[in-house]
ROLO-716876 format. One line per 4 residues: number of its first residue (from 1); their letters; for each residue x, y, z of N, C-alpha, C. Coordinates in steps of 0.02 Angstrom, whole numbers, plus 50000, padded with zeros to 5 digits. Layout:
BEGIN
NUM	a	X:Y:Z:X:Y:Z:X:Y:Z | ... .
//
This chain:
BEGIN
1	mqar	49271:50782:50763:49278:50727:50715:49229:50673:50731 | 49185:50657:50684:49138:50603:50695:49174:50537:50681 | 49159:50487:50720:49190:50423:50710:49142:50368:50734 | 49143:50312:50702:49101:50256:50721:49143:50193:50725 .
5	nwrq	49138:50158:50781:49176:50098:50790:49144:50041:50752 | 49168:50027:50692:49135:49975:50652:49152:49905:50675 | 49198:49899:50724:49212:49832:50752:49150:49807:50788 | 49106:49853:50809:49045:49832:50843:48996:49802:50792 .
9	taqv	49005:49819:50728:48960:49792:50677:49000:49764:50620 | 49050:49725:50636:49092:49692:50585:49046:49648:50543 | 49046:49659:50477:48995:49632:50436:49018:49574:50393 | 48975:49524:50386:48988:49471:50337:48953:49494:50273 .
13	gdar	48991:49527:50232:48962:49555:50171:49015:49559:50118 | 49036:49621:50101:49083:49631:50048:49153:49623:50073 | 49192:49578:50044:49260:49565:50067:49310:49609:50032 | 49289:49655:49990:49337:49696:49953:49376:49742:50000 .
17	dpsd	49436:49755:49983:49479:49798:50021:49496:49860:49980 | 49463:49916:49994:49475:49975:49953:49542:50009:49964 | 49577:49991:50017:49640:50025:50030:49697:49996:49989 | 49689:49937:49962:49742:49909:49920:49714:49879:49856 .
21	napv	49648:49874:49852:49616:49841:49796:49642:49771:49785 | 49664:49740:49840:49691:49672:49833:49634:49625:49815 | 49640:49590:49759:49585:49546:49737:49574:49489:49786 | 49512:49474:49801:49494:49418:49842:49444:49377:49804 .
25	tyrd	49460:49316:49788:49415:49275:49748:49385:49221:49791 | 49323:49204:49777:49289:49151:49812:49253:49105:49763 | 49248:49042:49782:49218:48992:49738:49143:49006:49731 | 49120:49009:49671:49050:49020:49657:49013:48953:49665 .
29	sspg	48946:48958:49673:48908:48898:49683:48904:48854:49621 | 48913:48885:49563:48913:48846:49501:48983:48823:49484 | 48991:48760:49461:49058:48735:49447:49090:48770:49389 | 49156:48776:49394:49194:48803:49337:49197:48878:49335 .
33	thqn	49168:48912:49386:49171:48986:49385:49191:49009:49454 | 49220:49068:49458:49230:49101:49522:49231:49175:49511 | 49212:49210:49564:49202:49281:49560:49260:49318:49593 | 49277:49373:49566:49329:49416:49595:49301:49486:49605 .
37	pdvv	49283:49505:49667:49255:49570:49678:49299:49626:49654 | 49366:49616:49653:49410:49670:49632:49409:49680:49558 | 49394:49627:49520:49395:49633:49448:49335:49671:49423 | 49279:49665:49458:49219:49702:49439:49227:49774:49462 .
41	dhsy	49211:49822:49421:49217:49891:49439:49164:49908:49491 | 49184:49930:49551:49137:49947:49604:49139:50023:49613 | 49082:50051:49623:49080:50124:49631:49095:50143:49703 | 49113:50206:49711:49126:50231:49778:49064:50226:49822 .
45	gdva	49006:50235:49791:48943:50233:49828:48934:50165:49861 | 48954:50110:49828:48947:50045:49857:48991:50040:49920 | 49051:50067:49916:49097:50062:49973:49071:50104:50031 | 49051:50165:50016:49029:50209:50069:48965:50183:50102 .
49	ahak	48919:50158:50061:48857:50132:50090:48870:50072:50134 | 48917:50030:50111:48933:49971:50151:48965:49990:50216 | 49010:50039:50215:49044:50060:50276:48996:50090:50325 | 48944:50123:50299:48900:50161:50343:48844:50118:50371 .
53	sgas	48817:50073:50330:48755:50041:50353:48754:49965:50343 | 48798:49935:50305:48794:49864:50293:48753:49849:50232 | 48760:49788:50206:48728:49772:50143:48672:49723:50147 | 48661:49689:50204:48610:49638:50207:48592:49623:50279 .
57	elsr	48542:49578:50286:48524:49556:50354:48581:49522:50387 | 48619:49484:50346:48676:49448:50374:48728:49496:50403 | 48733:49554:50372:48784:49602:50395:48766:49635:50461 | 48705:49620:50487:48685:49649:50551:48715:49611:50610 .
61	rtvs	48742:49551:50596:48772:49512:50648:48834:49548:50673 | 48847:49543:50737:48902:49580:50767:48957:49535:50792 | 49014:49568:50800:49073:49534:50829:49089:49569:50894 | 49098:49529:50947:49114:49558:51012:49179:49594:51011 .
65	qsrh	49185:49645:51053:49247:49685:51056:49296:49652:51106 | 49302:49587:51104:49347:49553:51150:49418:49575:51140 | 49454:49578:51195:49524:49596:51192:49568:49532:51193 | 49535:49473:51194:49573:49412:51199:49597:49388:51130 .
69	fkse	49654:49355:51129:49683:49334:51065:49669:49261:51051 | 49640:49223:51098:49633:49152:51088:49565:49132:51061 | 49516:49176:51065:49448:49158:51046:49433:49180:50975 | 49438:49133:50928:49431:49152:50857:49359:49170:50840 .
73	drdl	49309:49149:50881:49241:49166:50865:49222:49234:50891 | 49269:49271:50919:49253:49338:50944:49298:49392:50916 | 49329:49377:50859:49372:49428:50829:49364:49427:50753 | 49393:49476:50721:49385:49482:50648:49419:49428:50609 .
77	laca	49468:49394:50639:49502:49341:50602:49454:49286:50581 | 49403:49274:50620:49356:49220:50605:49303:49243:50554 | 49301:49307:50537:49252:49330:50487:49278:49314:50418 | 49238:49281:50378:49257:49265:50311:49261:49328:50267 .
81	qrpn	49219:49377:50283:49217:49439:50245:49216:49497:50292 | 49251:49549:50275:49265:49603:50322:49245:49671:50296 | 49235:49718:50342:49216:49785:50321:49270:49818:50279 | 49250:49866:50238:49298:49903:50198:49335:49954:50242 .
85	lpal	49392:49978:50217:49433:50025:50254:49444:50087:50210 | 49393:50127:50197:49401:50183:50151:49450:50236:50175 | 49457:50245:50240:49503:50297:50265:49575:50281:50244 | 49594:50218:50245:49662:50201:50226:49675:50215:50152 .
89	tslr	49624:50210:50112:49632:50227:50041:49652:50299:50033 | 49619:50343:50070:49634:50415:50066:49705:50429:50090 | 49726:50395:50142:49794:50407:50170:49847:50388:50119 | 49832:50339:50075:49880:50320:50023:49892:50379:49976 .
93	ffaa	49841:50418:49963:49850:50476:49919:49899:50525:49949 | 49894:50540:50014:49938:50588:50045:50010:50562:50046 | 50018:50497:50055:50086:50468:50054:50116:50476:49984 | 50075:50464:49932:50099:50471:49864:50115:50544:49848 .
97	lfvv	50077:50590:49878:50090:50661:49867:50157:50681:49896 | 50176:50655:49952:50243:50669:49979:50296:50649:49930 | 50287:50592:49896:50337:50569:49849:50339:50615:49787 | 50280:50636:49764:50278:50682:49707:50315:50747:49724 .
101	ifhy	50303:50774:49782:50336:50835:49803:50412:50825:49808 | 50432:50769:49835:50503:50753:49843:50540:50754:49778 | 50509:50733:49724:50541:50729:49659:50531:50791:49616 | 50496:50841:49642:50487:50902:49603:50550:50943:49604 .
105	rhke	50569:50971:49548:50636:51004:49541:50641:51068:49580 | 50586:51105:49591:50589:51169:49628:50555:51163:49695 | 50560:51106:49727:50522:51094:49789:50541:51141:49845 | 50606:51158:49850:50628:51201:49906:50598:51272:49901 .
109	aifp	50580:51293:49840:50552:51359:49831:50479:51364:49852 | 50447:51307:49865:50376:51307:49879:50361:51279:49948 | 50394:51224:49965:50373:51187:50025:50426:51191:50080 | 50404:51187:50144:50452:51182:50199:50496:51121:50192 .
113	fgis	50552:51123:50226:50602:51069:50220:50572:51001:50236 | 50534:50997:50290:50508:50932:50311:50463:50900:50259 | 50420:50941:50227:50374:50915:50176:50412:50897:50113 | 50460:50938:50093:50495:50927:50030:50548:50872:50033 .
117	hfgy	50564:50848:50093:50615:50796:50098:50590:50733:50134 | 50526:50720:50126:50497:50663:50161:50473:50609:50112 | 50499:50610:50052:50475:50562:50001:50497:50490:50015 | 50559:50480:50032:50582:50412:50044:50547:50383:50106 .
121	eavt	50538:50424:50156:50505:50402:50218:50432:50383:50204 | 50400:50417:50157:50331:50399:50140:50326:50329:50112 | 50379:50305:50080:50379:50237:50053:50377:50186:50110 | 50407:50205:50167:50402:50161:50226:50330:50150:50245 .
125	fffi	50291:50204:50241:50220:50198:50256:50186:50148:50207 | 50204:50152:50144:50175:50105:50095:50194:50032:50112 | 50256:50021:50132:50279:49953:50149:50239:49925:50209 | 50231:49967:50260:50194:49945:50320:50121:49932:50302 .
129	lsgf	50092:49979:50265:50022:49972:50246:50011:49910:50202 | 50059:49895:50161:50054:49835:50117:50049:49772:50159 | 50093:49764:50208:50089:49705:50251:50024:49701:50290 | 50001:49760:50314:49940:49763:50353:49880:49743:50310 .
133	ilty	49875:49771:50251:49817:49760:50207:49815:49689:50180 | 49873:49662:50161:49873:49592:50138:49847:49545:50193 | 49866:49559:50255:49843:49518:50310:49768:49527:50321 | 49747:49590:50320:49675:49603:50329:49633:49571:50275 .
137	thar	49658:49568:50214:49621:49542:50157:49622:49466:50153 | 49680:49435:50167:49689:49365:50151:49696:49319:50212 | 49710:49345:50271:49724:49303:50328:49661:49270:50354 | 49666:49206:50369:49613:49167:50399:49642:49125:50455 .
141	pkgl	49601:49095:50500:49627:49059:50557:49674:49002:50540 | 49666:48971:50480:49706:48914:50463:49752:48927:50404 | 49757:48988:50381:49799:49003:50323:49768:49057:50281 | 49793:49065:50220:49767:49115:50175:49701:49091:50144 .
145	nvsl	49661:49140:50121:49597:49123:50091:49602:49108:50017 | 49662:49108:49991:49674:49090:49920:49734:49045:49915 | 49739:49010:49859:49798:48967:49849:49859:49012:49836 | 49918:48980:49842:49979:49018:49830:49982:49047:49760 .
149	rafl	49965:49006:49711:49967:49030:49642:49918:49087:49631 | 49856:49080:49659:49807:49133:49651:49831:49197:49685 | 49861:49190:49744:49886:49249:49781:49937:49287:49740 | 49988:49250:49713:50039:49284:49675:50012:49313:49610 .
153	tmri	49966:49278:49578:49937:49306:49516:49900:49369:49530 | 49864:49371:49586:49827:49432:49605:49874:49490:49618 | 49930:49477:49650:49977:49531:49665:50008:49556:49601 | 50025:49512:49555:50051:49535:49489:49998:49576:49453 .
157	aria	49936:49552:49455:49881:49588:49422:49872:49657:49453 | 49889:49664:49516:49881:49729:49550:49932:49779:49526 | 49994:49758:49516:50047:49807:49503:50071:49810:49432 | 50062:49756:49394:50093:49753:49327:50067:49803:49277 .
161	payy	50001:49814:49269:49976:49859:49217:50006:49928:49221 | 50001:49960:49279:50026:50029:49286:50103:50029:49285 | 50134:49978:49310:50207:49974:49311:50235:49976:49240 | 50208:49936:49195:50234:49934:49128:50211:49994:49086 .
165	lalv	50153:50021:49103:50133:50084:49071:50184:50139:49088 | 50205:50142:49150:50254:50193:49171:50321:50183:49134 | 50340:50121:49122:50404:50108:49085:50398:50134:49014 | 50339:50126:48985:50330:50153:48916:50335:50229:48917 .
169	valp	50302:50260:48965:50305:50334:48969:50375:50358:48984 | 50414:50317:49019:50481:50336:49040:50535:50312:48991 | 50517:50293:48931:50566:50268:48882:50625:50315:48872 | 50616:50381:48869:50675:50424:48861:50727:50415:48916 .
173	sllk	50704:50399:48977:50751:50390:49033:50793:50326:49024 | 50767:50279:48984:50804:50217:48974:50871:50232:48938 | 50872:50284:48898:50934:50302:48862:50989:50325:48909 | 50968:50350:48969:51017:50374:49017:51036:50320:49067 .
177	spwf	51005:50262:49063:51019:50209:49109:51073:50162:49078 | 51107:50123:49120:51155:50074:49092:51121:50028:49042 | 51156:50010:48989:51126:49973:48934:51098:49905:48956 | 51126:49876:49008:51105:49810:49030:51051:49813:49084 .
181	aapf	51027:49873:49101:50978:49880:49155:50907:49858:49138 | 50889:49864:49074:50821:49854:49052:50791:49787:49074 | 50825:49730:49063:50794:49665:49083:50780:49661:49159 | 50824:49691:49199:50813:49688:49270:50753:49729:49291 .
185	vvlm	50743:49787:49259:50686:49829:49275:50621:49796:49251 | 50622:49767:49192:50562:49734:49165:50542:49676:49211 | 50590:49639:49238:50576:49582:49283:50565:49604:49356 | 50570:49668:49370:50560:49694:49437:50611:49667:49487 .
189	vqaw	50673:49661:49467:50725:49637:49513:50783:49686:49516 | 50771:49749:49494:50826:49797:49490:50854:49816:49559 | 50812:49814:49610:50834:49834:49678:50885:49786:49706 | 50888:49725:49680:50937:49677:49704:51007:49693:49680 .
193	ippl	51012:49738:49632:51077:49762:49608:51077:49837:49622 | 51100:49858:49681:51092:49928:49703:51110:49981:49651 | 51164:49975:49613:51177:50028:49564:51123:50035:49511 | 51082:49983:49500:51029:49986:49451:50961:50001:49481 .
197	alaw	50958:50011:49546:50893:50019:49580:50850:50075:49552 | 50881:50129:49531:50844:50188:49507:50842:50193:49431 | 50861:50139:49398:50865:50141:49324:50794:50146:49294 | 50792:50178:49234:50734:50183:49192:50678:50226:49223 .
201	nlpa	50643:50200:49274:50592:50239:49308:50607:50238:49382 | 50629:50294:49409:50656:50297:49476:50611:50267:49530 | 50547:50282:49533:50505:50255:49587:50496:50179:49583 | 50513:50148:49526:50500:50076:49518:50541:50033:49564 .
205	wsls	50592:50062:49598:50632:50021:49643:50589:49990:49699 | 50539:50027:49722:50498:50002:49777:50455:49944:49755 | 50436:49941:49690:50397:49885:49666:50440:49822:49660 | 50505:49832:49648:50553:49776:49652:50554:49746:49722 .
209	nemf	50551:49791:49772:50545:49769:49841:50479:49733:49854 | 50425:49763:49832:50359:49735:49845:50351:49665:49816 | 50379:49654:49756:50373:49587:49727:50406:49535:49771 | 50463:49554:49801:50497:49508:49847:50454:49497:49909 .
213	fylc	50424:49551:49934:50381:49545:49993:50322:49496:49979 | 50292:49503:49921:50237:49459:49903:50258:49386:49904 | 50318:49373:49879:50342:49304:49879:50352:49279:49950 | 50372:49322:49995:50385:49303:50063:50322:49299:50106 .
217	ypaf	50270:49333:50086:50212:49340:50130:50181:49274:50151 | 50167:49226:50107:50137:49163:50131:50178:49128:50184 | 50244:49129:50176:50287:49097:50227:50285:49135:50293 | 50285:49199:50290:50282:49239:50351:50216:49229:50389 .
221	ywla	50162:49227:50351:50097:49217:50385:50094:49146:50414 | 50121:49097:50379:50125:49029:50406:50163:49029:50472 | 50219:49066:50474:50258:49071:50535:50218:49105:50590 | 50181:49156:50573:50139:49192:50622:50086:49146:50651 .
225	lrig	50059:49101:50611:50010:49054:50636:50043:49002:50682 | 50103:48982:50664:50137:48930:50702:50158:48954:50773 | 50186:49015:50775:50213:49038:50839:50163:49084:50878 | 50112:49108:50843:50063:49152:50877:50073:49224:50858 .
229	aipf	50020:49263:50863:50020:49332:50841:50068:49376:50882 | 50065:49368:50948:50108:49410:50990:50182:49392:50983 | 50201:49328:50985:50271:49312:50973:50296:49336:50905 | 50253:49331:50852:50274:49354:50787:50283:49430:50787 .
233	fcva	50241:49466:50824:50248:49538:50830:50314:49554:50863 | 50334:49516:50913:50399:49527:50947:50456:49514:50899 | 50450:49461:50860:50502:49446:50811:50508:49502:50761 | 50451:49526:50734:50452:49579:50685:50484:49644:50714 .
237	atvl	50465:49659:50776:50493:49719:50809:50568:49712:50818 | 50590:49653:50838:50661:49642:50848:50700:49649:50783 | 50675:49619:50730:50708:49623:50665:50708:49696:50639 | 50654:49731:50650:50650:49801:50628:50701:49844:50664 .
241	iatt	50706:49837:50729:50752:49876:50769:50824:49859:50750 | 50838:49793:50745:50906:49771:50728:50927:49797:50659 | 50882:49795:50612:50899:49820:50545:50911:49894:50546 | 50871:49931:50583:50881:50003:50589:50949:50019:50619 .
245	iyrd	50967:49984:50671:51033:49995:50703:51088:49979:50654 | 51081:49923:50619:51133:49903:50570:51141:49956:50516 | 51085:49981:50491:51090:50034:50439:51124:50096:50466 | 51101:50119:50523:51126:50183:50550:51197:50179:50575 .
249	tylv	51222:50118:50589:51288:50109:50617:51340:50092:50563 | 51323:50046:50519:51372:50020:50472:51363:50043:50400 | 51301:50060:50381:51288:50078:50311:51283:50153:50305 | 51334:50188:50324:51335:50261:50321:51383:50283:50266 .
253	geew	51370:50341:50239:51412:50366:50185:51379:50356:50118 | 51398:50398:50070:51368:50397:50003:51378:50331:49968 | 51436:50297:49981:51448:50235:49946:51401:50179:49964 | 51368:50186:50022:51321:50135:50046:51247:50155:50033 .
257	hhfs	51237:50213:50006:51169:50240:50003:51121:50194:49965 | 51137:50174:49904:51092:50134:49864:51078:50066:49896 | 51127:50037:49926:51118:49972:49960:51075:49981:50022 | 51088:50032:50062:51051:50042:50123:50979:50061:50110 .
261	ayfp	50967:50101:50059:50900:50128:50047:50856:50082:50007 | 50883:50045:49959:50841:50011:49910:50845:49935:49911 | 50892:49906:49947:50901:49832:49945:50841:49800:49979 | 50807:49753:49948:50744:49725:49975:50750:49695:50044 .
265	llnl	50804:49660:50059:50809:49627:50124:50810:49679:50181 | 50836:49738:50169:50839:49790:50219:50773:49826:50228 | 50728:49820:50182:50662:49849:50188:50609:49799:50208 | 50626:49735:50204:50578:49683:50222:50551:49689:50293 .
269	pqfm	50591:49709:50344:50564:49715:50411:50504:49763:50416 | 50502:49814:50375:50445:49860:50377:50380:49825:50354 | 50387:49782:50304:50331:49743:50280:50309:49692:50334 | 50359:49661:50365:50344:49613:50420:50306:49647:50477 .
273	wgla	50327:49708:50492:50295:49746:50545:50221:49758:50528 | 50208:49776:50465:50139:49786:50445:50098:49722:50450 | 50128:49666:50431:50095:49601:50437:50079:49587:50510 | 50127:49599:50554:50116:49586:50626:50061:49630:50652 .
277	lgnl	50058:49692:50632:50004:49737:50656:49936:49713:50631 | 49933:49694:50567:49870:49668:50541:49848:49606:50576 | 49895:49563:50593:49878:49501:50627:49850:49514:50697 | 49881:49560:50734:49853:49579:50799:49786:49613:50793 .
281	flrg	49780:49656:50742:49717:49693:50732:49659:49644:50721 | 49669:49594:50681:49617:49546:50666:49598:49504:50727 | 49645:49500:50774:49631:49461:50835:49606:49503:50893 | 49586:49564:50879:49553:49603:50931:49594:49657:50964 .
285	lfth	49651:49676:50932:49692:49729:50962:49651:49792:50969 | 49652:49820:51030:49614:49881:51043:49641:49940:51003 | 49597:49972:50967:49616:50033:50930:49560:50084:50938 | 49578:50146:50923:49529:50201:50931:49551:50257:50885 .
289	wtml	49502:50298:50865:49519:50353:50818:49569:50402:50847 | 49575:50405:50912:49626:50450:50943:49696:50428:50924 | 49705:50363:50908:49771:50341:50885:49789:50375:50820 | 49741:50385:50775:49754:50421:50714:49775:50493:50727 .
293	vagl	49740:50526:50773:49758:50594:50791:49828:50597:50820 | 49843:50550:50865:49909:50549:50896:49963:50537:50842 | 49950:50492:50797:49998:50478:50744:50009:50537:50698 | 49955:50571:50679:49962:50629:50636:49998:50687:50670 .
297	lsll	49982:50698:50734:50018:50750:50772:50093:50734:50778 | 50108:50671:50790:50178:50650:50793:50212:50660:50726 | 50177:50644:50672:50206:50654:50606:50217:50728:50592 | 50171:50769:50613:50179:50842:50605:50242:50866:50643 .
301	gili	50251:50840:50703:50310:50858:50740:50374:50837:50705 | 50373:50778:50674:50432:50755:50637:50446:50800:50577 | 50393:50819:50541:50402:50862:50482:50430:50930:50502 | 50407:50956:50559:50430:51022:50581:50503:51019:50604 .
305	glea	50521:50966:50638:50590:50961:50666:50640:50926:50623 | 50619:50906:50561:50662:50864:50521:50726:50899:50500 | 50722:50963:50484:50781:50998:50460:50836:51002:50513 | 50816:51012:50575:50864:51019:50630:50883:50952:50660 .
309	htwl	50841:50903:50653:50853:50838:50686:50841:50782:50635 | 50892:50764:50599:50886:50713:50547:50870:50644:50576 | 50885:50634:50639:50872:50569:50672:50798:50554:50673 | 50756:50604:50660:50683:50592:50662:50661:50547:50604 .
313	tnts	50704:50536:50556:50687:50491:50501:50707:50419:50517 | 50725:50405:50580:50741:50338:50602:50683:50291:50583 | 50699:50237:50549:50647:50192:50523:50605:50162:50577 | 50632:50143:50633:50594:50115:50687:50546:50166:50717 .
317	llsv	50570:50227:50725:50526:50279:50751:50469:50292:50703 | 50484:50298:50639:50432:50310:50590:50383:50253:50587 | 50406:50193:50596:50362:50135:50594:50311:50137:50651 | 50332:50160:50710:50285:50167:50765:50234:50221:50751 .
321	vfsf	50256:50277:50725:50210:50332:50708:50160:50310:50655 | 50186:50277:50603:50141:50254:50549:50094:50200:50575 | 50115:50161:50624:50071:50110:50653:50009:50143:50685 | 50020:50197:50722:49964:50233:50753:49917:50259:50699 .
325	ivlg	49945:50285:50645:49903:50312:50591:49862:50256:50558 | 49894:50200:50542:49859:50146:50509:49805:50115:50553 | 49822:50101:50616:49774:50070:50661:49716:50118:50676 | 49731:50181:50685:49678:50229:50698:49631:50237:50639 .
329	aaqe	49659:50240:50579:49617:50247:50520:49578:50184:50503 | 49607:50126:50518:49574:50062:50504:49516:50050:50552 | 49522:50075:50612:49471:50062:50663:49408:50102:50653 | 49413:50161:50626:49357:50207:50625:49331:50222:50556 .
333	yipi	49267:50235:50550:49239:50267:50490:49245:50342:50501 | 49286:50374:50461:49302:50444:50470:49277:50483:50409 | 49225:50524:50414:49196:50556:50357:49245:50594:50313 | 49291:50631:50343:49337:50671:50303:49380:50627:50259 .
337	lssr	49406:50575:50287:49450:50529:50249:49410:50481:50205 | 49345:50479:50214:49304:50434:50173:49265:50471:50119 | 49283:50534:50107:49247:50573:50057:49262:50545:49987 | 49216:50557:49940:49223:50530:49873:49286:50553:49837 .
341	plfi	49302:50618:49836:49363:50640:49800:49426:50608:49828 | 49433:50606:49894:49492:50576:49923:49495:50501:49911 | 49438:50468:49911:49436:50397:49897:49461:50382:49827 | 49438:50422:49778:49459:50411:49709:49534:50423:49701 .
345	lgda	49558:50479:49731:49629:50493:49726:49671:50439:49763 | 49645:50414:49819:49679:50360:49853:49680:50297:49812 | 49625:50284:49777:49623:50226:49733:49672:50232:49677 | 49685:50294:49655:49733:50306:49601:49804:50319:49626 .
349	sysi	49815:50309:49691:49880:50328:49720:49938:50287:49691 | 49926:50224:49674:49980:50184:49644:49999:50213:49577 | 49951:50231:49535:49966:50261:49471:50001:50329:49481 | 49979:50367:49531:50012:50430:49546:50085:50419:49563 .
353	yilh	50097:50368:49605:50165:50354:49627:50210:50331:49569 | 50186:50285:49529:50229:50255:49478:50234:50297:49415 | 50186:50343:49403:50185:50381:49341:50212:50452:49350 | 50214:50478:49410:50228:50549:49417:50298:50568:49393 .
357	fpig	50346:50522:49403:50415:50540:49384:50424:50545:49308 | 50403:50495:49269:50408:50503:49196:50364:50561:49169 | 50306:50571:49200:50264:50628:49179:50302:50693:49192 | 50336:50697:49250:50375:50756:49265:50431:50768:49214 .
361	gwwn	50462:50714:49190:50513:50723:49139:50485:50752:49075 | 50428:50727:49054:50395:50757:48993:50372:50827:49006 | 50348:50842:49066:50324:50909:49082:50382:50958:49076 | 50439:50941:49103:50497:50985:49100:50519:50996:49027 .
365	kita	50518:50944:48988:50539:50950:48917:50491:50997:48879 | 50426:50990:48892:50377:51029:48855:50378:51102:48877 | 50380:51115:48942:50376:51184:48966:50443:51221:48962 | 50496:51190:48985:50560:51225:48989:50600:51221:48926 .
369	vlfk	50598:51163:48892:50640:51155:48833:50604:51174:48769 | 50545:51145:48760:50510:51157:48697:50482:51228:48692 | 50444:51250:48743:50414:51316:48742:50453:51369:48779 | 50505:51347:48813:50549:51394:48851:50508:51440:48899 .
373	lelh	50463:51410:48933:50422:51446:48981:50458:51452:49047 | 50451:51510:49080:50480:51521:49145:50425:51533:49195 | 50390:51480:49213:50334:51485:49258:50357:51492:49330 | 50318:51528:49369:50331:51530:49440:50326:51461:49469 .
377	ptld	50371:51442:49514:50369:51373:49541:50300:51351:49566 | 50265:51395:49600:50199:51377:49626:50151:51360:49569 | 50150:51402:49518:50106:51389:49460:50129:51327:49423 | 50195:51321:49414:50222:51263:49379:50203:51198:49414 .
381	fsly	50211:51196:49480:50194:51135:49518:50119:51123:49516 | 50079:51175:49522:50006:51165:49522:49983:51135:49457 | 50008:51161:49401:49989:51133:49335:50014:51061:49328 | 50076:51051:49349:50106:50983:49346:50065:50934:49387 .
385	lvgv	50046:50954:49448:50009:50909:49492:49940:50894:49464 | 49906:50944:49436:49841:50931:49405:49848:50880:49349 | 49901:50888:49309:49913:50840:49255:49926:50770:49281 | 49967:50765:49333:49983:50699:49362:49919:50666:49389 .
389	lgls	49879:50704:49426:49819:50675:49455:49768:50654:49400 | 49760:50697:49351:49713:50681:49298:49735:50619:49258 | 49797:50617:49240:49823:50559:49200:49823:50495:49243 | 49835:50502:49307:49836:50443:49352:49766:50415:49362 .
393	vaal	49717:50459:49369:49648:50435:49375:49627:50400:49310 | 49646:50431:49254:49631:50400:49189:49664:50331:49183 | 49727:50327:49205:49762:50263:49204:49729:50212:49248 | 49702:50234:49304:49667:50188:49350:49609:50153:49314 .
397	ywve	49568:50192:49278:49508:50165:49249:49519:50136:49179 | 49571:50158:49144:49582:50136:49075:49638:50085:49068 | 49682:50081:49119:49738:50035:49115:49739:49986:49173 | 49740:50013:49236:49745:49971:49294:49688:49920:49299 .
401	kpgr	49627:49944:49303:49569:49900:49311:49560:49852:49252 | 49561:49876:49189:49556:49828:49135:49613:49777:49134 | 49673:49800:49153:49730:49753:49156:49719:49700:49208 | 49693:49719:49266:49679:49668:49316:49628:49618:49293 .
405	raiq	49576:49642:49260:49524:49598:49235:49554:49549:49184 | 49597:49574:49141:49628:49531:49090:49671:49476:49121 | 49711:49495:49170:49753:49446:49203:49711:49397:49242 | 49658:49422:49274:49613:49377:49311:49579:49327:49264 .
409	rwmt	49559:49350:49205:49529:49304:49158:49580:49251:49135 | 49641:49273:49126:49694:49226:49107:49703:49173:49162 | 49703:49197:49225:49711:49150:49280:49654:49101:49282 | 49593:49123:49271:49535:49080:49270:49540:49028:49216 .
413	aqgs	49565:49049:49158:49570:49004:49100:49622:48948:49111 | 49667:48957:49159:49719:48908:49170:49694:48845:49206 | 49634:48850:49234:49606:48792:49268:49573:48812:49332 | 49537:48766:49361:49496:48781:49421:49529:48758:49486 .
417	rdrp	49586:48726:49483:49617:48701:49544:49641:48756:49590 | 49654:48814:49562:49683:48867:49604:49630:48911:49635 | 49567:48892:49629:49516:48931:49661:49520:48922:49737 | 49510:48977:49774:49513:48972:49847:49454:48934:49876 .
421	leps	49458:48920:49938:49407:48884:49973:49345:48925:49984 | 49290:48892:49991:49227:48925:50006:49235:48963:50072 | 49216:49027:50073:49224:49064:50137:49173:49042:50188 | 49193:49046:50249:49146:49029:50304:49089:49079:50306 .
425	rsv	49030:49057:50321:48974:49101:50326:48955:49115:50398 | 49000:49101:50444:48986:49113:50514:49032:49166:50539 | 49010:49200:50589:49050:49254:50620:49081:49227:50684 .
//
């Protein structure tokens, strides 16, 4: 496996984050305007070229590989603009694929137990990655690089277009949901009422969690700055372990399932853990591509032993394994995970995640009910997956990106006070 330590050439160049497409806006030199790299459609070639070689003379400046946490001029936290993380984008696709398999009706006939029953656990990966990427994208030595209003508008712009498209596609499922569930789902607060968490579009429960996480993020990062990166990491680890113990000890049984699995406060520690990891990473935490290998091998062991040992889905254990995967992938330029097809699928992973369930409902109605086809499960899943991937990529370019641009234009039209500060030009 070829790998290159880009921390040696951390570049002041493109601040875009391909692993979450989190918009980062900076004040333009001309008054009354500001640019959003996420709103402009960027090609994969731009990302790959930037990751491999840098974009300008300025990008040739280097950042020392200091292991110290106190020297802001020797770590990535002091960089106004940071390298892209294409490998993490690809990993998002595989996490979304676990969820797609988990919700497939004939999954046991095709996949081993560990793969077919790892959908909920894959969402833990998304929560951790979300906290990590938001920190990598927005964290600066004295606070966030955008105003609070701009930050929240960007997060809404990130998830709203595909979220509401999925609700439209899933309209038949609304008839099977409680009549009063619709407003809660539309407002993304359904997970706060556990019996309604899976209403209308089943995967949407996690977006209800994410919206709460976004609201909490500025306060958590402020706390991390106040008490320090390492103390905040210890707090996050303590809260994560305590929540895991509470779930596994007191929230057992079917009657507690929806509350234990979907209630936002019980999933918040995973997001905090990702934030803490990102904070340490920006301050020079040592990482290496071997961490990715170790994390993937550990995950493989969990998948193999999951049927016999259900304790392997312990949230704290999975968080440690996912941490190795995220840190290893973020540290290295890895050709396999940075390939163009995987990058595109990773970029479309959110659409895959939010659209696959309603698409699956229509697929079953068309094949099994309308045409009464009895396809072999392998063929049925293959055709279904191709359809999901194709429609999700189309949604990425025809709904997600245009929707983000529209919301960003709306934000710009509201006034110029919410523009973020001029980024530092020093490393």
